Phi, psi and omega in degrees: 000337181298324180303333181282341180270351180281142175269140178264127181273109179269357181286127180290149174292128181300142181224150174223135178282153181299319181294325174293323177297315178295313180300312180295324176297316176300315179299318179298318177294318179298316178291324177302323181271000180057045178253136180285151175303322183298327183291310180290322176303316181299322178294329178273347182076029180235168175286165176299317183298318179293320178296320175305320178293327178291320179290331182279341186092002177292331174234150184265138175283138172267174185302314178301317179296321176298317181298311182294319183291318180290326177297321177296334180268357179078031178224172176259162175300323175299317175305313181298315184289332173293321176292322177299314180299323179291318180292325176300314177300319178294319178298313181298323178294334177273000179088019178263131180271123176267118184245159185260359176229152178293138180265153176276342179277091186291334177296319181293319181290320180298314178297317180294320178291325176298317176294320176299313178301317180296321180292317186278321189248359181290165182265013182292000000 
């Protein structure tokens, strides 16, 4: 009978894809430096719309794009990846799972992206 008294947690565990973590961290650094997406997009040889997809995590950045984007921001790829690693640890401490493949559970991804945005762009 005890099993009937337990509450089941139906809330999905928040998730963020690694490519979204990289993209959002890059966006945070770009905004902190007050550089427009169009400026970085031009360095990569892509449209602003295509670059926006890279920052959102809808498309994955390749190594060359990371190098060009970080150079446009006046930082190194190593600097970016250090920030990504720190942000990953912060997310994990908040109970967000960083996954390497896109998840089918859109609710978990939306929750995770919301927490990531609050962490990177919040006024806390």
